[in-house]
C-alpha positions in Angstrom: 29.2 -79.8 -148.0 29.2 -80.1 -151.9 25.3 -78.8 -152.0 26.7 -76.4 -149.6 29.0 -74.6 -151.8 26.3 -74.8 -154.4 24.1 -73.0 -152.7 26.9 -70.3 -151.7 27.9 -69.9 -155.1 25.0 -69.5 -157.0 22.0 -68.2 -155.5 23.7 -64.3 -156.0 23.6 -65.3 -159.7 20.4 -66.6 -160.1 18.4 -63.0 -160.6 21.4 -62.0 -163.2 20.0 -65.2 -164.9 16.8 -63.7 -165.9 18.6 -60.5 -167.9 19.5 -62.9 -170.7 16.9 -62.4 -173.0 15.3 -58.7 -172.6 12.6 -57.6 -174.5 12.6 -59.9 -177.3 9.2 -61.7 -177.9 6.7 -62.3 -179.8 3.2 -60.4 -180.6 3.3 -56.7 -179.2 5.3 -57.8 -175.6 8.6 -55.8 -174.7 9.3 -56.5 -170.7 6.5 -58.4 -170.5 5.9 -59.7 -166.7 8.4 -60.6 -164.3 8.1 -61.5 -160.3 11.9 -62.7 -159.9 12.4 -60.0 -157.4 9.9 -61.5 -155.2 12.3 -64.8 -154.6 15.3 -62.8 -153.6 16.2 -63.8 -149.9 16.8 -60.3 -148.4 14.6 -58.7 -146.4 14.1 -55.8 -148.3 15.5 -55.2 -152.2 15.1 -52.4 -154.4 15.8 -53.0 -158.0 15.5 -50.6 -161.4 16.5 -51.7 -164.7 16.2 -50.5 -168.2 16.7 -52.4 -171.5 17.7 -51.1 -175.0 16.3 -52.8 -177.9 17.4 -51.9 -181.6 15.6 -54.2 -184.2 17.1 -54.2 -187.7 13.4 -55.2 -189.4 14.2 -53.8 -193.2 11.1 -54.9 -195.8 11.7 -55.3 -199.4 10.1 -55.9 -202.7 7.3 -54.2 -201.5 4.3 -53.8 -203.9 1.0 -51.5 -203.6 -1.9 -53.8 -203.9 -4.4 -50.7 -202.8 -6.9 -51.0 -205.7 -8.7 -47.4 -204.9 -6.0 -44.6 -205.8 -3.4 -46.1 -208.0 0.0 -48.0 -207.7 2.4 -46.1 -205.1 5.2 -47.7 -207.2 4.2 -46.2 -210.2 4.0 -43.0 -208.2 8.1 -43.2 -207.5 7.2 -44.6 -204.0 10.5 -46.9 -202.7 9.9 -50.8 -202.8 12.3 -50.9 -199.8 11.9 -49.4 -196.3 13.2 -49.7 -192.7 10.1 -50.8 -190.9 11.3 -51.1 -187.2 12.4 -48.3 -184.5 14.6 -48.7 -181.4 13.1 -48.5 -178.0 13.3 -48.6 -174.3 12.1 -50.9 -171.9 12.3 -49.9 -168.5 11.3 -51.8 -164.9 11.5 -51.2 -161.0 10.1 -52.9 -158.1 10.4 -53.2 -154.9 9.7 -56.1 -152.2 9.7 -56.9 -148.4 9.4 -60.3 -146.8 9.1 -61.2 -143.1 8.4 -64.6 -141.6 7.5 -66.1 -144.9 5.4 -63.4 -146.4 6.5 -61.4 -149.3 5.2 -58.6 -151.5 6.8 -57.1 -154.4 5.1 -53.8 -156.1 6.7 -52.9 -159.9 5.9 -50.5 -162.7 7.0 -51.7 -166.1 5.9 -51.6 -169.4 4.9 -54.7 -170.4 3.6 -54.0 -174.5 4.3 -52.2 -176.8 5.2 -51.4 -180.6 7.1 -48.8 -182.7 6.9 -49.1 -186.8 8.1 -46.3 -189.3 8.4 -47.2 -192.7 7.6 -43.3 -193.3 5.1 -41.9 -195.7 7.1 -42.6 -198.8 7.2 -46.2 -199.1 4.9 -48.2 -201.4 3.2 -50.0 -198.8 2.5 -46.6 -196.8 -1.4 -47.4 -197.4 -1.2 -49.9 -194.8 1.1 -48.4 -192.5 3.3 -44.9 -192.4 3.5 -45.0 -188.1 2.2 -47.4 -185.4 2.9 -46.7 -181.8 1.9 -48.6 -179.1 2.9 -47.8 -174.9 2.0 -49.4 -172.0 2.2 -48.7 -168.3 1.5 -51.3 -165.7 1.5 -51.3 -161.8 0.9 -54.4 -159.9 1.1 -56.1 -156.3 2.5 -59.6 -156.0 2.5 -61.5 -152.7 3.5 -64.5 -151.6 3.7 -67.1 -148.6 6.3 -69.7 -147.8 6.3 -72.7 -145.8 8.4 -76.0 -145.3 7.1 -79.1 -147.2 9.8 -81.9 -147.7 12.8 -81.0 -148.1 12.2 -77.5 -149.3 9.8 -74.6 -149.5 6.3 -74.4 -150.9 5.6 -70.9 -151.8 2.0 -69.8 -152.6 1.9 -67.0 -155.1 -0.9 -64.0 -156.1 -1.8 -60.5 -157.3 -3.0 -57.9 -159.3 -2.5 -55.5 -161.9 -3.3 -52.3 -163.1 -2.7 -51.7 -167.2 -3.0 -48.1 -169.3 -2.6 -48.3 -173.0 -2.4 -45.8 -175.8 -1.4 -45.5 -179.0 -2.0 -44.5 -182.9 -1.6 -45.3 -186.0 -1.0 -43.2 -189.4 -1.6 -44.5 -193.0 -1.9 -43.0 -196.4 -5.8 -43.3 -197.3 -5.5 -41.4 -200.5 -1.7 -40.5 -202.2 -1.6 -36.6 -202.1 -0.4 -36.7 -205.5 -4.4 -37.3 -206.5 -5.4 -34.7 -203.9 -4.7 -31.6 -206.2 -2.7 -30.1 -203.1 -5.7 -30.3 -201.0 -4.4 -32.3 -198.5 -1.5 -34.8 -196.7 -3.7 -37.6 -197.6 -2.9 -38.9 -194.1 -5.6 -40.7 -192.1 -4.9 -40.9 -187.9 -6.5 -43.3 -185.5 -5.7 -42.5 -181.7 -7.0 -45.0 -178.8 -6.9 -45.6 -175.0 -8.0 -47.7 -172.5 -7.0 -49.4 -169.4 -8.1 -52.4 -167.1 -7.2 -54.9 -164.3 -5.7 -58.3 -164.4 -4.6 -60.9 -161.9 -1.5 -63.4 -161.6 -1.4 -66.7 -159.4 1.1 -69.6 -159.1 3.1 -71.7 -156.9 6.7 -72.5 -156.6 9.0 -75.0 -155.0 12.4 -74.4 -153.6 14.9 -76.6 -152.4 17.8 -73.6 -151.5 20.9 -76.1 -150.3 20.8 -77.2 -154.0 19.8 -73.6 -155.2 16.5 -75.4 -157.1 13.7 -73.7 -158.0 10.6 -74.3 -159.7 7.7 -72.1 -160.4 4.7 -72.1 -162.4 2.6 -68.6 -162.9 -0.6 -68.1 -164.7 -1.2 -64.1 -166.1 -5.0 -63.4 -166.6 -6.0 -61.5 -169.4 -6.5 -58.1 -168.9 -10.0 -57.0 -170.4 -9.5 -53.8 -172.1 -13.7 -53.2 -172.3 -13.5 -49.3 -173.5 -10.9 -48.8 -175.5 -11.6 -44.9 -176.6 -10.5 -42.4 -179.6 -10.8 -40.7 -182.6 -10.2 -40.7 -186.4 -8.6 -37.9 -187.5 -9.3 -37.7 -191.8 -9.1 -33.8 -191.7 -6.5 -34.1 -194.1 -8.3 -35.3 -196.6 -10.9 -33.1 -198.5 -14.4 -33.7 -198.1 -16.3 -36.5 -200.7 -13.3 -38.3 -201.1 -13.8 -41.0 -198.2 -16.8 -41.4 -196.2 -15.7 -38.6 -193.4 -13.0 -37.3 -194.7 -12.7 -33.6 -193.8 -13.6 -34.5 -190.4 -12.8 -35.8 -187.0 -14.7 -39.1 -185.9 -14.9 -40.6 -182.4 -14.5 -43.9 -182.0 -15.1 -46.5 -179.3 -14.3 -50.5 -179.1 -12.8 -53.3 -177.2 -10.0 -56.0 -176.6 -8.0 -57.2 -174.4 -4.3 -58.2 -173.2 -3.7 -62.0 -173.5 -3.4 -64.1 -171.0 0.2 -66.7 -169.9 1.5 -69.3 -168.4 5.3 -69.6 -167.6 7.1 -72.2 -166.1 10.5 -71.3 -164.7 13.4 -74.2 -163.7 16.8 -73.7 -162.3 19.2 -75.7 -160.5 22.5 -76.2 -159.0 24.6 -78.7 -160.8 28.0 -78.3 -159.8 30.0 -76.2 -157.2 29.5 -72.8 -158.6 27.1 -73.9 -161.4 23.9 -73.1 -162.2 21.6 -74.3 -165.3 18.5 -72.5 -166.1 15.4 -72.7 -168.4 12.0 -71.5 -168.9 8.7 -72.0 -171.3 6.0 -69.8 -171.5 2.8 -69.9 -173.5 1.1 -66.4 -174.4 -2.5 -66.4 -175.8 -1.8 -64.1 -178.7 -4.5 -65.0 -181.4 -7.1 -63.2 -179.0 -5.6 -60.6 -181.2 -7.2 -60.8 -184.2 -9.8 -57.9 -185.7 -10.6 -55.3 -183.2 -12.8 -52.9 -184.8 -14.0 -49.4 -184.0 -17.2 -47.5 -184.4 -18.3 -44.3 -184.0 -21.5 -43.1 -182.2 -24.3 -44.8 -184.5 -22.6 -48.1 -184.2 -21.1 -48.2 -187.8 -17.6 -49.5 -188.2 -15.4 -46.3 -188.9 -12.4 -48.4 -188.8 -10.4 -51.6 -187.4 -6.7 -52.6 -186.7 -5.7 -56.0 -187.6 -3.7 -58.4 -186.4 -3.9 -61.8 -186.9 -1.6 -63.3 -184.7 -1.6 -67.0 -183.3 -0.2 -68.2 -179.7 3.1 -67.4 -179.1 5.6 -69.5 -177.4 9.3 -68.7 -175.8 11.6 -71.7 -174.7 15.1 -70.4 -173.1 18.4 -72.8 -171.8 21.2 -71.1 -170.4 24.0 -72.0 -167.6 25.1 -69.4 -165.0 28.8 -69.4 -163.2 30.0 -67.6 -159.8 34.0 -67.0 -160.8 34.1 -65.5 -157.2 32.2 -63.1 -154.6 32.2 -60.2 -156.9 31.8 -61.7 -160.5 29.5 -64.1 -161.6 28.2 -64.8 -165.4 25.9 -66.0 -167.6 24.9 -67.0 -171.2 21.7 -68.2 -173.0 19.5 -69.1 -175.9 15.9 -68.6 -176.6 14.2 -69.3 -179.2 10.5 -67.2 -179.9 7.6 -68.3 -182.2 6.9 -65.9 -184.4 2.9 -64.7 -184.3 2.2 -63.2 -187.6 0.4 -65.6 -189.9 1.3 -64.4 -193.6 0.3 -61.1 -192.6 3.2 -58.9 -190.4 6.7 -59.4 -190.2 6.5 -60.7 -186.3 8.4 -64.4 -187.6 10.5 -66.7 -185.3 13.3 -65.2 -183.7 16.3 -66.9 -182.1 18.9 -64.9 -179.2 21.9 -65.4 -177.6 22.6 -63.8 -174.4 25.2 -63.4 -171.9 25.8 -61.1 -169.0 27.8 -60.4 -165.9 26.8 -59.5 -162.4 29.0 -57.8 -159.7 28.6 -57.1 -156.5 31.2 -54.7 -154.7 29.6 -56.0 -151.0 26.2 -57.6 -149.8 23.6 -54.9 -150.2 24.6 -53.7 -154.0 24.3 -55.6 -157.3 25.1 -54.1 -160.6 24.3 -56.1 -163.6 24.8 -55.9 -167.4 23.4 -58.2 -170.2 23.4 -57.9 -173.9 21.7 -60.0 -176.8 22.4 -61.0 -180.1 20.0 -62.6 -182.0 18.4 -63.4 -185.8 14.8 -62.4 -187.5 13.8 -65.2 -189.5 12.7 -64.3 -193.0 9.2 -64.2 -194.3 6.4 -62.6 -196.7 3.6 -60.2 -196.3 0.5 -60.7 -198.3 -3.4 -60.6 -198.2 -4.7 -62.8 -195.5 -8.4 -63.4 -194.1 -9.4 -62.3 -190.4 -12.9 -63.2 -189.1 -13.8 -63.5 -192.5 -12.5 -59.9 -193.6 -9.4 -59.3 -196.0 -6.6 -58.1 -194.1 -2.6 -56.9 -195.6 -4.6 -56.0 -198.9 -3.0 -52.9 -199.0 0.7 -54.0 -200.2 2.7 -57.2 -200.1 6.5 -57.5 -199.5 9.3 -60.0 -198.4 11.9 -59.4 -195.7 15.2 -61.5 -195.4 17.0 -62.9 -192.0 17.7 -59.2 -189.8 19.6 -58.8 -187.1 18.5 -57.4 -183.3 20.6 -56.6 -180.3 19.6 -55.4 -176.9 21.5 -54.1 -174.0 20.0 -54.3 -170.4 21.5 -52.8 -167.0 20.3 -53.4 -163.8 20.9 -52.1 -159.6 19.8 -53.8 -156.9 19.7 -52.8 -153.5 19.5 -54.7 -150.4 18.8 -53.9 -146.7 
């Protein structure tokens, strides 16, 4: 009798628990990959989710260490800046199931970044504005069959990822150009690639128990193309000044492994948790070359692998309302260069089902971006972060997420 009460009271809450830590992982991850819709027991399900994230990273004690054009500090550039921009992370998916087979298609923006400290801070030689966008289209299917007291599910699928972005930085301070240009250089890039995913899950519905292990492959971006725009600099100031140079390079978005666990622990109560490893260390220094094979510029990231650990508990209050709370730690990927340090977040969410066909969810997250500093490091034998040094304290991050699910 108890196990049946657990099952009836908790299964409606399971999907709501996944909203507790939206879009706050390390590296350039935003929404990441998510296949939770595949486990919904309804024959046909459509779900849309939108998450709004508000990071508040502030840089201070900024010192221009770029040696070739004098000191931006001496020229009156600010020694502080607000680095981050708010952003949206959307997801939409649909799932259909029949006699043990389930398939879902979804669109998401798993990766992204937007820093915008501006052109008047003392680190403008390093970054004025950087923005990265992604669009991911995925198909994931599973087959479920009896295995002991529960069901074993085998999962596989593929995805197509498109990425683009730009970076602007100050190449030469305009004060030194005598009105002959802004001194700003811009790099524009785009690329795409294919990936795959595979995993297994074991479920015992009467205890609301599920354990899933998923592997997400690298997505190799073998042909990243774009241009370096140096038209805002007078010819002769630096190599290529006054021109637009086509460039090409390659990189890969990282592979990841994620373990998720959940179980009913009492009537209408559910405990859940997850551990995720992401191979962010694949992103170190990404050079870009002109048609003659000469390096023109490079993106310097210097990441280490990321770990994300989440634990929480959910409760169903009645047939319409349920809620959940969670705690998440994400290990920062920066290693002395950049501001991606450890993040701690607390999440809370509610789920409302006016009838058996509709579910509405709202979740919020409040967290801390931990303190640190950035300066010169060596990446693949080449100095990086030598344009500026700065510090940052413990800063706040907040997020709101809303979701609508329709079941048939």
